[in-house]
VEXVOKOL-776665 format. One record per residue: x, y, z of N, C-alpha, C in turn. Coordinates in steps of 0.1 Angstrom, whole numbers, plus 5000, padded with zeros to 4 digits. Layout:
<tipas>
<tipa><n_east>X</n_east><n_north>Y</n_north><n_up>Z</n_up><ca_east>X</ca_east><ca_north>Y</ca_north><ca_up>Z</ca_up><c_east>X</c_east><c_north>Y</c_north><c_up>Z</c_up></tipa>
...
</tipas>
This chain:
<tipas>
<tipa><n_east>3272</n_east><n_north>6444</n_north><n_up>2081</n_up><ca_east>3277</ca_east><ca_north>6462</ca_north><ca_up>2075</ca_up><c_east>3278</c_east><c_north>6464</c_north><c_up>2065</c_up></tipa>
<tipa><n_east>3268</n_east><n_north>6477</n_north><n_up>2060</n_up><ca_east>3270</ca_east><ca_north>6482</ca_north><ca_up>2051</ca_up><c_east>3259</c_east><c_north>6494</c_north><c_up>2051</c_up></tipa>
<tipa><n_east>3256</n_east><n_north>6501</n_north><n_up>2038</n_up><ca_east>3249</ca_east><ca_north>6512</ca_north><ca_up>2040</ca_up><c_east>3239</c_east><c_north>6511</c_north><c_up>2026</c_up></tipa>
<tipa><n_east>3225</n_east><n_north>6514</n_north><n_up>2030</n_up><ca_east>3216</ca_east><ca_north>6510</ca_north><ca_up>2016</ca_up><c_east>3206</c_east><c_north>6526</c_north><c_up>2012</c_up></tipa>
<tipa><n_east>3210</n_east><n_north>6526</n_north><n_up>1997</n_up><ca_east>3205</ca_east><ca_north>6546</ca_north><ca_up>2000</ca_up><c_east>3190</c_east><c_north>6538</c_north><c_up>1988</c_up></tipa>
<tipa><n_east>3184</n_east><n_north>6548</n_north><n_up>1989</n_up><ca_east>3168</ca_east><ca_north>6550</ca_north><ca_up>1983</ca_up><c_east>3171</c_east><c_north>6565</c_north><c_up>1976</c_up></tipa>
<tipa><n_east>3170</n_east><n_north>6562</n_north><n_up>1955</n_up><ca_east>3172</ca_east><ca_north>6570</ca_north><ca_up>1958</ca_up><c_east>3158</c_east><c_north>6574</c_north><c_up>1945</c_up></tipa>
<tipa><n_east>3159</n_east><n_north>6588</n_north><n_up>1946</n_up><ca_east>3139</ca_east><ca_north>6590</ca_north><ca_up>1939</ca_up><c_east>3148</c_east><c_north>6598</c_north><c_up>1924</c_up></tipa>
<tipa><n_east>3136</n_east><n_north>6595</n_north><n_up>1912</n_up><ca_east>3139</ca_east><ca_north>6603</ca_north><ca_up>1901</ca_up><c_east>3138</c_east><c_north>6615</c_north><c_up>1898</c_up></tipa>
<tipa><n_east>3142</n_east><n_north>6622</n_north><n_up>1912</n_up><ca_east>3143</ca_east><ca_north>6636</ca_north><ca_up>1908</ca_up><c_east>3160</c_east><c_north>6638</c_north><c_up>1917</c_up></tipa>
<tipa><n_east>3164</n_east><n_north>6626</n_north><n_up>1920</n_up><ca_east>3177</ca_east><ca_north>6625</ca_north><ca_up>1923</ca_up><c_east>3178</c_east><c_north>6627</c_north><c_up>1943</c_up></tipa>
<tipa><n_east>3170</n_east><n_north>6631</n_north><n_up>1950</n_up><ca_east>3167</ca_east><ca_north>6627</ca_north><ca_up>1962</ca_up><c_east>3171</c_east><c_north>6615</c_north><c_up>1968</c_up></tipa>
<tipa><n_east>3182</n_east><n_north>6615</n_north><n_up>1975</n_up><ca_east>3182</ca_east><ca_north>6605</ca_north><ca_up>1985</ca_up><c_east>3185</c_east><c_north>6604</c_north><c_up>2001</c_up></tipa>
<tipa><n_east>3177</n_east><n_north>6592</n_north><n_up>2004</n_up><ca_east>3173</ca_east><ca_north>6587</ca_north><ca_up>2019</ca_up><c_east>3183</c_east><c_north>6571</c_north><c_up>2021</c_up></tipa>
<tipa><n_east>3189</n_east><n_north>6569</n_north><n_up>2029</n_up><ca_east>3198</ca_east><ca_north>6561</ca_north><ca_up>2035</ca_up><c_east>3200</c_east><c_north>6557</c_north><c_up>2050</c_up></tipa>
<tipa><n_east>3206</n_east><n_north>6544</n_north><n_up>2049</n_up><ca_east>3203</ca_east><ca_north>6538</ca_north><ca_up>2064</ca_up><c_east>3221</c_east><c_north>6531</c_north><c_up>2067</c_up></tipa>
<tipa><n_east>3224</n_east><n_north>6527</n_north><n_up>2072</n_up><ca_east>3230</ca_east><ca_north>6515</ca_north><ca_up>2075</ca_up><c_east>3225</c_east><c_north>6502</c_north><c_up>2076</c_up></tipa>
<tipa><n_east>3227</n_east><n_north>6493</n_north><n_up>2074</n_up><ca_east>3227</ca_east><ca_north>6480</ca_north><ca_up>2076</ca_up><c_east>3232</c_east><c_north>6473</c_north><c_up>2082</c_up></tipa>
<tipa><n_east>3225</n_east><n_north>6464</n_north><n_up>2092</n_up><ca_east>3236</ca_east><ca_north>6461</ca_north><ca_up>2103</ca_up><c_east>3224</c_east><c_north>6446</c_north><c_up>2102</c_up></tipa>
<tipa><n_east>3234</n_east><n_north>6433</n_north><n_up>2100</n_up><ca_east>3231</ca_east><ca_north>6422</ca_north><ca_up>2108</ca_up><c_east>3219</c_east><c_north>6416</c_north><c_up>2092</c_up></tipa>
<tipa><n_east>3213</n_east><n_north>6427</n_north><n_up>2082</n_up><ca_east>3203</ca_east><ca_north>6424</ca_north><ca_up>2073</ca_up><c_east>3195</c_east><c_north>6431</c_north><c_up>2072</c_up></tipa>
<tipa><n_east>3195</n_east><n_north>6442</n_north><n_up>2085</n_up><ca_east>3181</ca_east><ca_north>6445</ca_north><ca_up>2083</ca_up><c_east>3187</c_east><c_north>6463</c_north><c_up>2082</c_up></tipa>
<tipa><n_east>3173</n_east><n_north>6472</n_north><n_up>2077</n_up><ca_east>3175</ca_east><ca_north>6488</ca_north><ca_up>2081</ca_up><c_east>3162</c_east><c_north>6490</c_north><c_up>2082</c_up></tipa>
<tipa><n_east>3167</n_east><n_north>6503</n_north><n_up>2087</n_up><ca_east>3151</ca_east><ca_north>6514</ca_north><ca_up>2084</ca_up><c_east>3157</c_east><c_north>6526</c_north><c_up>2083</c_up></tipa>
<tipa><n_east>3153</n_east><n_north>6524</n_north><n_up>2065</n_up><ca_east>3152</ca_east><ca_north>6540</ca_north><ca_up>2064</ca_up><c_east>3142</c_east><c_north>6553</c_north><c_up>2064</c_up></tipa>
<tipa><n_east>3139</n_east><n_north>6560</n_north><n_up>2068</n_up><ca_east>3127</ca_east><ca_north>6574</ca_north><ca_up>2069</ca_up><c_east>3136</c_east><c_north>6584</c_north><c_up>2067</c_up></tipa>
<tipa><n_east>3125</n_east><n_north>6590</n_north><n_up>2050</n_up><ca_east>3128</ca_east><ca_north>6602</ca_north><ca_up>2045</ca_up><c_east>3123</c_east><c_north>6600</c_north><c_up>2029</c_up></tipa>
<tipa><n_east>3128</n_east><n_north>6589</n_north><n_up>2030</n_up><ca_east>3123</ca_east><ca_north>6584</ca_north><ca_up>2018</ca_up><c_east>3111</c_east><c_north>6589</c_north><c_up>2007</c_up></tipa>
<tipa><n_east>3114</n_east><n_north>6594</n_north><n_up>1998</n_up><ca_east>3100</ca_east><ca_north>6600</ca_north><ca_up>1990</ca_up><c_east>3090</c_east><c_north>6594</c_north><c_up>1983</c_up></tipa>
<tipa><n_east>3080</n_east><n_north>6594</n_north><n_up>1979</n_up><ca_east>3075</ca_east><ca_north>6590</ca_north><ca_up>1978</ca_up><c_east>3070</c_east><c_north>6584</c_north><c_up>1959</c_up></tipa>
<tipa><n_east>3075</n_east><n_north>6573</n_north><n_up>1951</n_up><ca_east>3076</ca_east><ca_north>6575</ca_north><ca_up>1942</ca_up><c_east>3076</c_east><c_north>6561</c_north><c_up>1936</c_up></tipa>
<tipa><n_east>3072</n_east><n_north>6559</n_north><n_up>1926</n_up><ca_east>3076</ca_east><ca_north>6549</ca_north><ca_up>1914</ca_up><c_east>3089</c_east><c_north>6547</c_north><c_up>1915</c_up></tipa>
<tipa><n_east>3099</n_east><n_north>6535</n_north><n_up>1905</n_up><ca_east>3109</ca_east><ca_north>6536</ca_north><ca_up>1903</ca_up><c_east>3119</c_east><c_north>6542</c_north><c_up>1908</c_up></tipa>
<tipa><n_east>3119</n_east><n_north>6541</n_north><n_up>1921</n_up><ca_east>3126</ca_east><ca_north>6547</ca_north><ca_up>1932</ca_up><c_east>3140</c_east><c_north>6534</c_north><c_up>1933</c_up></tipa>
<tipa><n_east>3154</n_east><n_north>6542</n_north><n_up>1924</n_up><ca_east>3167</ca_east><ca_north>6535</ca_north><ca_up>1928</ca_up><c_east>3169</c_east><c_north>6528</c_north><c_up>1941</c_up></tipa>
<tipa><n_east>3181</n_east><n_north>6517</n_north><n_up>1944</n_up><ca_east>3179</ca_east><ca_north>6515</ca_north><ca_up>1951</ca_up><c_east>3194</c_east><c_north>6510</c_north><c_up>1950</c_up></tipa>
<tipa><n_east>3208</n_east><n_north>6514</n_north><n_up>1958</n_up><ca_east>3217</ca_east><ca_north>6511</ca_north><ca_up>1961</ca_up><c_east>3224</c_east><c_north>6505</c_north><c_up>1974</c_up></tipa>
<tipa><n_east>3236</n_east><n_north>6492</n_north><n_up>1972</n_up><ca_east>3240</ca_east><ca_north>6490</ca_north><ca_up>1984</ca_up><c_east>3250</c_east><c_north>6484</c_north><c_up>1985</c_up></tipa>
<tipa><n_east>3258</n_east><n_north>6488</n_north><n_up>1995</n_up><ca_east>3269</ca_east><ca_north>6494</ca_north><ca_up>1994</ca_up><c_east>3280</c_east><c_north>6479</c_north><c_up>2010</c_up></tipa>
<tipa><n_east>3288</n_east><n_north>6475</n_north><n_up>2011</n_up><ca_east>3293</ca_east><ca_north>6466</ca_north><ca_up>2019</ca_up><c_east>3303</c_east><c_north>6472</c_north><c_up>2022</c_up></tipa>
<tipa><n_east>3304</n_east><n_north>6473</n_north><n_up>2036</n_up><ca_east>3319</ca_east><ca_north>6478</ca_north><ca_up>2042</ca_up><c_east>3329</c_east><c_north>6467</c_north><c_up>2048</c_up></tipa>
<tipa><n_east>3341</n_east><n_north>6466</n_north><n_up>2044</n_up><ca_east>3347</ca_east><ca_north>6463</ca_north><ca_up>2050</ca_up><c_east>3350</c_east><c_north>6464</c_north><c_up>2066</c_up></tipa>
<tipa><n_east>3349</n_east><n_north>6452</n_north><n_up>2079</n_up><ca_east>3356</ca_east><ca_north>6461</ca_north><ca_up>2090</ca_up><c_east>3369</c_east><c_north>6459</c_north><c_up>2086</c_up></tipa>
<tipa><n_east>3373</n_east><n_north>6475</n_north><n_up>2101</n_up><ca_east>3386</ca_east><ca_north>6480</ca_north><ca_up>2099</ca_up><c_east>3392</c_east><c_north>6474</c_north><c_up>2110</c_up></tipa>
<tipa><n_east>3403</n_east><n_north>6471</n_north><n_up>2108</n_up><ca_east>3412</ca_east><ca_north>6466</ca_north><ca_up>2123</ca_up><c_east>3400</c_east><c_north>6472</c_north><c_up>2139</c_up></tipa>
<tipa><n_east>3401</n_east><n_north>6483</n_north><n_up>2133</n_up><ca_east>3392</ca_east><ca_north>6486</ca_north><ca_up>2146</ca_up><c_east>3384</c_east><c_north>6483</c_north><c_up>2149</c_up></tipa>
<tipa><n_east>3373</n_east><n_north>6479</n_north><n_up>2142</n_up><ca_east>3360</ca_east><ca_north>6473</ca_north><ca_up>2145</ca_up><c_east>3360</c_east><c_north>6456</c_north><c_up>2155</c_up></tipa>
<tipa><n_east>3373</n_east><n_north>6452</n_north><n_up>2151</n_up><ca_east>3375</ca_east><ca_north>6439</ca_north><ca_up>2158</ca_up><c_east>3378</c_east><c_north>6436</c_north><c_up>2173</c_up></tipa>
<tipa><n_east>3377</n_east><n_north>6427</n_north><n_up>2176</n_up><ca_east>3380</ca_east><ca_north>6422</ca_north><ca_up>2196</ca_up><c_east>3395</c_east><c_north>6423</c_north><c_up>2193</c_up></tipa>
<tipa><n_east>3399</n_east><n_north>6425</n_north><n_up>2206</n_up><ca_east>3412</ca_east><ca_north>6421</ca_north><ca_up>2204</ca_up><c_east>3414</c_east><c_north>6401</c_north><c_up>2205</c_up></tipa>
<tipa><n_east>3427</n_east><n_north>6394</n_north><n_up>2201</n_up><ca_east>3432</ca_east><ca_north>6387</ca_north><ca_up>2207</ca_up><c_east>3426</c_east><c_north>6385</c_north><c_up>2213</c_up></tipa>
<tipa><n_east>3430</n_east><n_north>6386</n_north><n_up>2224</n_up><ca_east>3429</ca_east><ca_north>6385</ca_north><ca_up>2239</ca_up><c_east>3421</c_east><c_north>6390</c_north><c_up>2248</c_up></tipa>
<tipa><n_east>3408</n_east><n_north>6385</n_north><n_up>2256</n_up><ca_east>3404</ca_east><ca_north>6394</ca_north><ca_up>2265</ca_up><c_east>3414</c_east><c_north>6396</c_north><c_up>2273</c_up></tipa>
<tipa><n_east>3410</n_east><n_north>6413</n_north><n_up>2279</n_up><ca_east>3419</ca_east><ca_north>6417</ca_north><ca_up>2290</ca_up><c_east>3405</c_east><c_north>6411</c_north><c_up>2305</c_up></tipa>
<tipa><n_east>3411</n_east><n_north>6415</n_north><n_up>2317</n_up><ca_east>3410</ca_east><ca_north>6408</ca_north><ca_up>2325</ca_up><c_east>3394</c_east><c_north>6414</c_north><c_up>2331</c_up></tipa>
<tipa><n_east>3388</n_east><n_north>6407</n_north><n_up>2333</n_up><ca_east>3371</ca_east><ca_north>6411</ca_north><ca_up>2333</ca_up><c_east>3364</c_east><c_north>6419</c_north><c_up>2319</c_up></tipa>
<tipa><n_east>3367</n_east><n_north>6416</n_north><n_up>2310</n_up><ca_east>3362</ca_east><ca_north>6429</ca_north><ca_up>2295</ca_up><c_east>3355</c_east><c_north>6408</c_north><c_up>2289</c_up></tipa>
<tipa><n_east>3344</n_east><n_north>6414</n_north><n_up>2282</n_up><ca_east>3341</ca_east><ca_north>6403</ca_north><ca_up>2275</ca_up><c_east>3348</c_east><c_north>6395</c_north><c_up>2266</c_up></tipa>
<tipa><n_east>3338</n_east><n_north>6388</n_north><n_up>2259</n_up><ca_east>3346</ca_east><ca_north>6380</ca_north><ca_up>2249</ca_up><c_east>3336</c_east><c_north>6382</c_north><c_up>2237</c_up></tipa>
<tipa><n_east>3343</n_east><n_north>6393</n_north><n_up>2225</n_up><ca_east>3330</ca_east><ca_north>6390</ca_north><ca_up>2218</ca_up><c_east>3332</c_east><c_north>6388</c_north><c_up>2199</c_up></tipa>
<tipa><n_east>3321</n_east><n_north>6384</n_north><n_up>2194</n_up><ca_east>3326</ca_east><ca_north>6374</ca_north><ca_up>2182</ca_up><c_east>3332</c_east><c_north>6386</c_north><c_up>2173</c_up></tipa>
<tipa><n_east>3339</n_east><n_north>6383</n_north><n_up>2161</n_up><ca_east>3345</ca_east><ca_north>6392</ca_north><ca_up>2153</ca_up><c_east>3333</c_east><c_north>6391</c_north><c_up>2146</c_up></tipa>
<tipa><n_east>3332</n_east><n_north>6407</n_north><n_up>2141</n_up><ca_east>3321</ca_east><ca_north>6414</ca_north><ca_up>2133</ca_up><c_east>3323</c_east><c_north>6404</c_north><c_up>2117</c_up></tipa>
<tipa><n_east>3311</n_east><n_north>6400</n_north><n_up>2113</n_up><ca_east>3303</ca_east><ca_north>6394</ca_north><ca_up>2101</ca_up><c_east>3311</c_east><c_north>6402</c_north><c_up>2087</c_up></tipa>
<tipa><n_east>3318</n_east><n_north>6396</n_north><n_up>2075</n_up><ca_east>3318</ca_east><ca_north>6404</ca_north><ca_up>2067</ca_up><c_east>3306</c_east><c_north>6396</c_north><c_up>2054</c_up></tipa>
<tipa><n_east>3305</n_east><n_north>6408</n_north><n_up>2047</n_up><ca_east>3294</ca_east><ca_north>6401</ca_north><ca_up>2036</ca_up><c_east>3298</c_east><c_north>6406</c_north><c_up>2019</c_up></tipa>
<tipa><n_east>3309</n_east><n_north>6402</n_north><n_up>2013</n_up><ca_east>3307</ca_east><ca_north>6412</ca_north><ca_up>2005</ca_up><c_east>3298</c_east><c_north>6408</c_north><c_up>1996</c_up></tipa>
<tipa><n_east>3297</n_east><n_north>6422</n_north><n_up>1990</n_up><ca_east>3286</ca_east><ca_north>6422</ca_north><ca_up>1978</ca_up><c_east>3293</c_east><c_north>6431</c_north><c_up>1968</c_up></tipa>
<tipa><n_east>3290</n_east><n_north>6424</n_north><n_up>1953</n_up><ca_east>3292</ca_east><ca_north>6427</ca_north><ca_up>1945</ca_up><c_east>3293</c_east><c_north>6444</c_north><c_up>1944</c_up></tipa>
<tipa><n_east>3296</n_east><n_north>6447</n_north><n_up>1937</n_up><ca_east>3305</ca_east><ca_north>6464</ca_north><ca_up>1935</ca_up><c_east>3290</c_east><c_north>6472</c_north><c_up>1929</c_up></tipa>
<tipa><n_east>3288</n_east><n_north>6457</n_north><n_up>1915</n_up><ca_east>3276</ca_east><ca_north>6466</ca_north><ca_up>1909</ca_up><c_east>3267</c_east><c_north>6476</c_north><c_up>1916</c_up></tipa>
<tipa><n_east>3260</n_east><n_north>6465</n_north><n_up>1928</n_up><ca_east>3252</ca_east><ca_north>6474</ca_north><ca_up>1937</ca_up><c_east>3259</c_east><c_north>6481</c_north><c_up>1950</c_up></tipa>
<tipa><n_east>3266</n_east><n_north>6487</n_north><n_up>1940</n_up><ca_east>3269</ca_east><ca_north>6503</ca_north><ca_up>1948</ca_up><c_east>3268</c_east><c_north>6517</c_north><c_up>1938</c_up></tipa>
<tipa><n_east>3267</n_east><n_north>6513</n_north><n_up>1928</n_up><ca_east>3263</ca_east><ca_north>6512</ca_north><ca_up>1915</ca_up><c_east>3246</c_east><c_north>6524</c_north><c_up>1906</c_up></tipa>
<tipa><n_east>3240</n_east><n_north>6537</n_north><n_up>1910</n_up><ca_east>3232</ca_east><ca_north>6540</ca_north><ca_up>1908</ca_up><c_east>3226</c_east><c_north>6530</c_north><c_up>1892</c_up></tipa>
<tipa><n_east>3236</n_east><n_north>6529</n_north><n_up>1882</n_up><ca_east>3234</ca_east><ca_north>6536</ca_north><ca_up>1871</ca_up><c_east>3236</c_east><c_north>6515</c_north><c_up>1866</c_up></tipa>
<tipa><n_east>3236</n_east><n_north>6506</n_north><n_up>1875</n_up><ca_east>3243</ca_east><ca_north>6491</ca_north><ca_up>1873</ca_up><c_east>3234</c_east><c_north>6486</c_north><c_up>1881</c_up></tipa>
<tipa><n_east>3231</n_east><n_north>6487</n_north><n_up>1895</n_up><ca_east>3225</ca_east><ca_north>6480</ca_north><ca_up>1904</ca_up><c_east>3207</c_east><c_north>6472</c_north><c_up>1903</c_up></tipa>
<tipa><n_east>3206</n_east><n_north>6480</n_north><n_up>1893</n_up><ca_east>3192</ca_east><ca_north>6470</ca_north><ca_up>1886</ca_up><c_east>3178</c_east><c_north>6466</c_north><c_up>1899</c_up></tipa>
<tipa><n_east>3184</n_east><n_north>6477</n_north><n_up>1909</n_up><ca_east>3183</ca_east><ca_north>6472</ca_north><ca_up>1923</ca_up><c_east>3166</c_east><c_north>6483</c_north><c_up>1920</c_up></tipa>
<tipa><n_east>3154</n_east><n_north>6479</n_north><n_up>1913</n_up><ca_east>3140</ca_east><ca_north>6496</ca_north><ca_up>1919</ca_up><c_east>3131</c_east><c_north>6494</c_north><c_up>1925</c_up></tipa>
<tipa><n_east>3122</n_east><n_north>6498</n_north><n_up>1934</n_up><ca_east>3107</ca_east><ca_north>6497</ca_north><ca_up>1940</ca_up><c_east>3100</c_east><c_north>6507</c_north><c_up>1941</c_up></tipa>
<tipa><n_east>3089</n_east><n_north>6509</n_north><n_up>1940</n_up><ca_east>3072</ca_east><ca_north>6517</ca_north><ca_up>1945</ca_up><c_east>3080</c_east><c_north>6522</c_north><c_up>1956</c_up></tipa>
<tipa><n_east>3076</n_east><n_north>6529</n_north><n_up>1959</n_up><ca_east>3075</ca_east><ca_north>6538</ca_north><ca_up>1976</ca_up><c_east>3065</c_east><c_north>6540</c_north><c_up>1978</c_up></tipa>
<tipa><n_east>3052</n_east><n_north>6544</n_north><n_up>1984</n_up><ca_east>3038</ca_east><ca_north>6546</ca_north><ca_up>1984</ca_up><c_east>3040</c_east><c_north>6552</c_north><c_up>2004</c_up></tipa>
<tipa><n_east>3029</n_east><n_north>6557</n_north><n_up>2003</n_up><ca_east>3031</ca_east><ca_north>6569</ca_north><ca_up>2020</ca_up><c_east>3029</c_east><c_north>6553</c_north><c_up>2033</c_up></tipa>
<tipa><n_east>3033</n_east><n_north>6555</n_north><n_up>2040</n_up><ca_east>3035</ca_east><ca_north>6543</ca_north><ca_up>2058</ca_up><c_east>3045</c_east><c_north>6536</c_north><c_up>2058</c_up></tipa>
<tipa><n_east>3045</n_east><n_north>6527</n_north><n_up>2062</n_up><ca_east>3053</ca_east><ca_north>6517</ca_north><ca_up>2070</ca_up><c_east>3058</c_east><c_north>6503</c_north><c_up>2056</c_up></tipa>
<tipa><n_east>3063</n_east><n_north>6505</n_north><n_up>2051</n_up><ca_east>3068</ca_east><ca_north>6489</ca_north><ca_up>2045</ca_up><c_east>3080</c_east><c_north>6484</c_north><c_up>2045</c_up></tipa>
<tipa><n_east>3079</n_east><n_north>6474</n_north><n_up>2036</n_up><ca_east>3093</ca_east><ca_north>6467</ca_north><ca_up>2040</ca_up><c_east>3099</c_east><c_north>6464</c_north><c_up>2023</c_up></tipa>
<tipa><n_east>3110</n_east><n_north>6461</n_north><n_up>2024</n_up><ca_east>3114</ca_east><ca_north>6458</ca_north><ca_up>2007</ca_up><c_east>3125</c_east><c_north>6447</c_north><c_up>2011</c_up></tipa>
<tipa><n_east>3129</n_east><n_north>6436</n_north><n_up>2005</n_up><ca_east>3136</ca_east><ca_north>6426</ca_north><ca_up>2006</ca_up><c_east>3144</c_east><c_north>6428</c_north><c_up>1996</c_up></tipa>
<tipa><n_east>3156</n_east><n_north>6427</n_north><n_up>1990</n_up><ca_east>3160</ca_east><ca_north>6428</ca_north><ca_up>1978</ca_up><c_east>3173</c_east><c_north>6411</c_north><c_up>1982</c_up></tipa>
<tipa><n_east>3174</n_east><n_north>6408</n_north><n_up>1966</n_up><ca_east>3176</ca_east><ca_north>6396</ca_north><ca_up>1969</ca_up><c_east>3187</c_east><c_north>6400</c_north><c_up>1956</c_up></tipa>
<tipa><n_east>3200</n_east><n_north>6403</n_north><n_up>1967</n_up><ca_east>3215</ca_east><ca_north>6399</ca_north><ca_up>1955</ca_up><c_east>3223</c_east><c_north>6389</c_north><c_up>1950</c_up></tipa>
<tipa><n_east>3223</n_east><n_north>6390</n_north><n_up>1939</n_up><ca_east>3229</ca_east><ca_north>6380</ca_north><ca_up>1931</ca_up><c_east>3244</c_east><c_north>6379</c_north><c_up>1932</c_up></tipa>
<tipa><n_east>3256</n_east><n_north>6369</n_north><n_up>1930</n_up><ca_east>3265</ca_east><ca_north>6373</ca_north><ca_up>1930</ca_up><c_east>3270</c_east><c_north>6377</c_north><c_up>1915</c_up></tipa>
</tipas>
């Protein structure tokens, strides 16, 4: 669970939640050298299922937490850049530890 943001040269931001490694962002402004930031969210205790199932309640797996280095959440340090064109497109980002 996390957030990805696309920041265009004039400072316009479009963001979305990341779930299971996927995201869908709409409203990203077209342009070259769009900076990308990615932030992971540690699940709060409220996001974890109870330790024992209540009568009749389904048992759920704990939510996975994948820490992402802090530099990826900083616009000046992320090093993630992409070109955004009109229409649907896919951008995958390989994050280094």
